C-alpha positions in Angstrom: 111.2 116.0 81.1 111.3 112.7 79.2 114.5 110.7 78.6 116.1 111.2 75.2 115.2 108.4 72.8 112.0 107.4 74.6 109.6 105.6 72.2 106.1 104.5 73.2 104.4 102.2 70.7 102.1 99.2 70.5 103.7 95.9 71.4 104.3 93.4 68.6 103.3 89.7 68.9 106.9 88.6 68.5 107.7 90.6 71.6 105.5 88.4 73.8 108.4 86.7 75.7 110.2 90.0 76.4 106.9 91.6 77.4 106.1 88.7 79.8 109.6 89.1 81.3 109.0 92.8 81.8 105.6 92.2 83.4 107.0 89.6 85.8 110.0 91.7 86.8 108.0 94.9 87.3 105.3 93.2 89.4 108.0 91.5 91.5 109.9 94.7 92.0 106.8 96.6 93.0 105.2 93.9 95.3 107.6 91.0 95.8 108.8 92.2 99.2 105.3 92.5 100.6 103.7 89.2 99.4 104.4 85.6 100.2 106.5 83.9 97.6 103.9 81.3 96.9 101.2 83.9 96.3 103.6 85.9 94.0 104.4 82.8 92.0 100.8 81.9 91.6 99.9 85.4 90.4 102.8 85.5 87.9 101.9 82.1 86.5 98.2 83.2 86.1 99.0 86.6 84.6 102.3 87.0 82.8 103.5 84.0 80.7 104.7 84.5 77.1 101.8 82.4 75.7 99.3 84.5 77.7 100.9 87.7 76.3 100.6 86.4 72.8 96.8 85.9 73.4 96.5 89.3 75.0 98.3 91.0 72.1 95.9 89.3 69.6 92.8 90.3 71.7 91.1 93.3 70.1 89.7 94.3 73.6 93.3 94.8 74.8 95.9 97.4 73.7 99.4 97.0 75.0 101.8 99.9 74.8 105.5 99.5 75.5 107.9 102.3 76.5 111.4 101.7 75.3 114.8 103.5 75.3 117.5 102.4 72.9 115.5 99.3 72.1 115.1 98.1 75.7 111.7 98.0 77.4 111.4 100.3 80.4 107.6 100.1 81.0 104.2 99.2 79.6 100.6 100.1 79.8 97.6 97.9 79.0 94.1 99.2 78.2 91.2 96.8 78.3 87.6 97.0 77.3 85.7 95.2 80.1 82.6 95.6 82.1 83.4 98.2 84.7 82.4 98.0 88.4 79.3 99.8 89.3 81.3 102.7 90.8 82.3 103.7 87.3 79.5 106.0 86.2 81.3 108.1 83.5 80.4 107.6 79.9 82.2 105.1 77.6 84.7 103.7 80.1 87.9 101.8 79.4 90.2 100.2 82.0 93.8 101.1 82.4 94.4 97.5 83.3 98.1 97.4 83.9 100.7 100.3 84.2 104.2 99.5 85.3 107.7 100.8 84.9 111.1 99.2 85.4 112.5 100.5 88.7 115.5 102.1 86.9 113.1 104.5 85.1 111.0 105.7 88.0 111.1 109.5 88.4 112.6 110.1 85.0 109.5 111.2 83.1 108.6 107.8 81.5 105.4 107.4 83.6 104.0 110.7 82.5 104.8 110.1 78.8 103.4 106.6 79.0 100.2 107.9 80.7 99.8 110.5 78.0 100.1 107.8 75.3 97.6 105.6 77.1 95.2 108.5 77.4 95.5 109.2 73.7 95.0 105.5 72.9 91.9 105.4 75.1 90.4 108.4 73.4 91.2 106.9 70.0 89.3 103.8 71.0 86.3 106.0 71.8 86.6 106.1 75.6 85.5 109.1 77.6 86.2 107.7 81.0 89.5 106.0 82.1 89.4 103.8 85.3 91.9 101.6 87.1 92.5 99.6 90.3 95.5 100.3 92.4 96.5 98.5 95.6 95.7 100.6 98.7 99.2 99.8 100.0 100.9 101.4 96.9 101.3 105.1 97.9 103.6 106.0 95.1 101.1 104.7 92.5 98.2 106.3 94.2 100.1 109.7 94.3 100.9 109.4 90.6 97.4 108.6 89.6 96.0 111.5 91.6 98.6 113.8 90.1 97.4 112.9 86.6 93.7 113.5 87.5 92.3 110.3 88.9 90.1 110.3 91.9 89.0 107.4 94.2 85.4 106.2 93.7 85.4 102.8 95.4 87.3 99.6 96.4 87.4 96.0 95.3 89.3 92.8 96.1 92.3 91.8 94.0 93.9 88.4 94.6 97.6 87.9 94.5 97.7 84.1 94.7 95.5 83.2 97.6 95.9 86.6 99.3 92.9 88.9 98.9 94.0 92.6 98.8 92.0 95.7 98.6 92.4 97.9 95.6 91.2 101.5 95.2 89.0 102.1 92.1 90.1 105.4 90.6 88.6 107.2 87.6 89.1 110.2 85.5 87.3 111.9 82.6 88.8 111.9 79.2 86.5 114.7 78.0 88.7 117.5 79.5 91.6 118.9 77.5 
């Protein structure tokens, strides 16, 4: 079941500041309590500013989808064409680079709808394999990704500031119905 009025669409360049705010808020909500404040601040500065979002929105290798209800953002997903790690062996891969929801919308059907939209967009971009990295200490995220068909194929290091953390590499085929 999805919330009434849920709209999922490509983000617009003028929305870069609001998107950057959503990105910072959702990352902090998800991981702020388990990371040192200085590492969190460094990651946010490196990853989520409004100017950086303007650049990402203009980059043809990146597609940013926003989920909104009544004009307010409640989540986002970013697909990125990038060289995959060697563990990704499926054809025509694309990365689900970022996938986050505002805490108030967890468990309300937004994640499934956003994943469905990201999957459609990946297919439209010619991808046949979808892959992602998810922190090994994120059981809710891992459970969701498994539920929608991803399986673990490896691990890599992801830095939050100066803190190296292990992410699971997960993949799923987009060839199936």
